[in-house]
N, CA and C of each residue as an Amber inpcrd file, in Angstrom:
protein
   147
 110.9000000 134.9870000 104.8780000 110.3350000 133.7970000 104.2750000
 110.3170000 132.6770000 105.2960000 109.3080000 131.8460000 105.2050000
 109.1510000 130.7440000 106.1410000 110.1070000 129.6060000 105.8020000
 110.4190000 128.7830000 106.8100000 111.3060000 127.6570000 106.5600000
 110.5410000 126.3870000 106.1680000 109.2320000 126.5150000 105.9570000
 108.4540000 125.3560000 105.5220000 108.5210000 125.2100000 104.0120000
 108.3620000 123.9830000 103.5050000 108.4090000 123.7850000 102.0530000
 107.3510000 124.5780000 101.3000000 106.2480000 124.8910000 101.9600000
 105.1790000 125.6310000 101.2900000 105.3500000 127.1340000 101.4180000
 106.4170000 127.5700000 102.0060000 106.7050000 128.9950000 102.0900000
 105.7140000 129.7920000 102.9170000 105.0440000 129.1680000 103.8470000
 104.1400000 129.8850000 104.7240000 102.7410000 130.0650000 104.1770000
 102.3830000 129.3830000 103.1500000 101.0370000 129.4840000 102.5920000
 100.0930000 128.6500000 103.4480000  99.4040000 129.3210000 104.3560000
  98.5860000 128.6210000 105.3480000  97.4590000 127.8210000 104.7010000
  96.8190000 128.3520000 103.6820000  95.7070000 127.6370000 103.0510000
  96.2070000 126.3440000 102.3980000  97.3420000 126.4270000 101.7040000
  97.9100000 125.2270000 101.0820000  98.2860000 124.2090000 102.1520000
  98.8230000 124.6810000 103.2490000  99.2330000 123.7820000 104.3320000
  98.0270000 123.0780000 104.9370000  96.9410000 123.8130000 105.1830000
  95.7650000 123.1860000 105.7860000  95.1140000 122.2050000 104.8130000
  95.1570000 122.5260000 103.5220000  94.6190000 121.5990000 102.5200000
  95.4590000 120.3300000 102.4720000  96.7690000 120.4880000 102.5030000
  97.6660000 119.3270000 102.5010000  97.4420000 118.4750000 103.7430000
  97.3090000 119.1070000 104.8960000  97.0750000 118.3710000 106.1410000
  95.7730000 117.5730000 106.0700000  94.7270000 118.1720000 105.5200000
  93.4410000 117.4870000 105.3890000  93.5500000 116.3060000 104.4270000
  94.2870000 116.4890000 103.3570000  94.4680000 115.4230000 102.3720000
  95.2300000 114.2400000 102.9760000  96.3090000 114.5260000 103.6560000
  97.1160000 113.4690000 104.2820000  96.2980000 112.7480000 105.3490000
  95.5360000 113.4890000 106.1450000  94.7090000 112.8610000 107.1780000
  93.6600000 111.9430000 106.5520000  93.0550000 112.3920000 105.4490000
  92.0600000 111.5590000 104.7770000  92.6830000 110.2740000 104.2420000
  93.8890000 110.3740000 103.7210000  94.5640000 109.1860000 103.1960000
  94.9890000 108.2250000 104.2930000  95.5480000 108.7500000 105.3630000
  96.1390000 107.8930000 106.3860000  95.1640000 107.4350000 107.4600000
  94.1120000 108.1970000 107.7020000  93.2330000 107.8870000 108.8230000
  91.9500000 107.1720000 108.4250000  91.6610000 107.0680000 107.1390000
  90.4150000 106.4300000 106.7220000  90.6940000 105.0790000 106.0860000
  89.6510000 104.2840000 105.9520000  89.7860000 103.0020000 105.2850000
  90.1330000 101.8700000 106.2230000  90.3240000 100.7010000 105.6330000
  90.5580000  99.4960000 106.4220000  92.0120000  99.0540000 106.4280000
  92.8410000  99.6940000 105.6530000  94.2590000  99.3490000 105.6180000
  94.9700000 100.0820000 106.7550000  95.8510000  99.3780000 107.4400000
  96.5530000  99.9830000 108.5770000  97.4080000 101.1670000 108.1320000
  97.5070000 102.1640000 109.0060000  98.2870000 103.3640000 108.7120000
  99.7410000 103.0040000 108.3820000 100.3030000 102.0780000 109.1150000
 101.7020000 101.6900000 108.9010000 101.9190000 101.1340000 107.4930000
 100.9500000 100.3820000 106.9890000 101.0440000  99.8500000 105.6290000
 100.9970000 100.9830000 104.6120000 100.1180000 101.9600000 104.8310000
 100.0170000 103.1110000 103.9360000 101.3220000 103.9080000 103.9360000
 101.9290000 104.0630000 105.1030000 103.2050000 104.7710000 105.1850000
 104.2950000 104.0240000 104.4210000 104.3150000 102.7030000 104.5450000
 105.2930000 101.8960000 103.8250000 105.1200000 102.0440000 102.3140000
 103.8690000 102.0420000 101.8490000 103.6100000 102.2340000 100.4190000
 104.1350000 103.5960000  99.9740000 103.9260000 104.6340000 100.7810000
 104.4370000 105.9620000 100.4490000 105.9480000 105.9890000 100.3340000
 106.6150000 105.3220000 101.2440000 108.0790000 105.2630000 101.2050000
 108.5540000 104.5130000  99.9700000 107.8940000 103.4090000  99.6490000
 108.2890000 102.6260000  98.4790000 108.0610000 103.3990000  97.1780000
 106.9590000 104.1370000  97.0830000 106.7100000 104.9530000  95.8900000
 107.7690000 106.0480000  95.7750000 108.1040000 106.6680000  96.8990000
 109.1550000 107.6890000  96.8860000 110.4810000 107.0910000  96.4310000
 110.7860000 105.8840000  96.8870000 112.0150000 105.2150000  96.4830000
 112.0050000 104.9270000  94.9810000 110.8710000 104.4430000  94.4860000
 110.7620000 104.1680000  93.0550000 110.9090000 105.4380000  92.2120000
 110.4620000 106.5580000  92.7600000 110.5730000 107.8350000  92.0510000
 111.9130000 108.5190000  92.3030000 112.8130000 107.8390000  93.0010000
 114.1600000 108.3410000  93.3010000 114.1490000 109.6370000  94.1050000
 113.2250000 109.7260000  95.0770000 113.1890000 110.8930000  95.9670000
 114.2480000 110.7000000  97.0610000 114.8480000 111.8030000  97.4890000
 115.8130000 111.7550000  98.5750000 115.1850000 112.2960000  99.8500000
 115.5020000 111.6710000 100.9810000 115.0210000 112.1460000 102.2810000
 116.1880000 112.4860000 103.1430000
């Protein structure tokens, strides 16, 4: 078994990579701001890192 969270599912991984790239690389808001929003949402949802 793979040590990745997706268990080695290459198609799921490539889809996730494309989704993240579309979110972080497009638009007029700076990438750093988008990353901060992601961290804050994770904090609000009580995610652990």
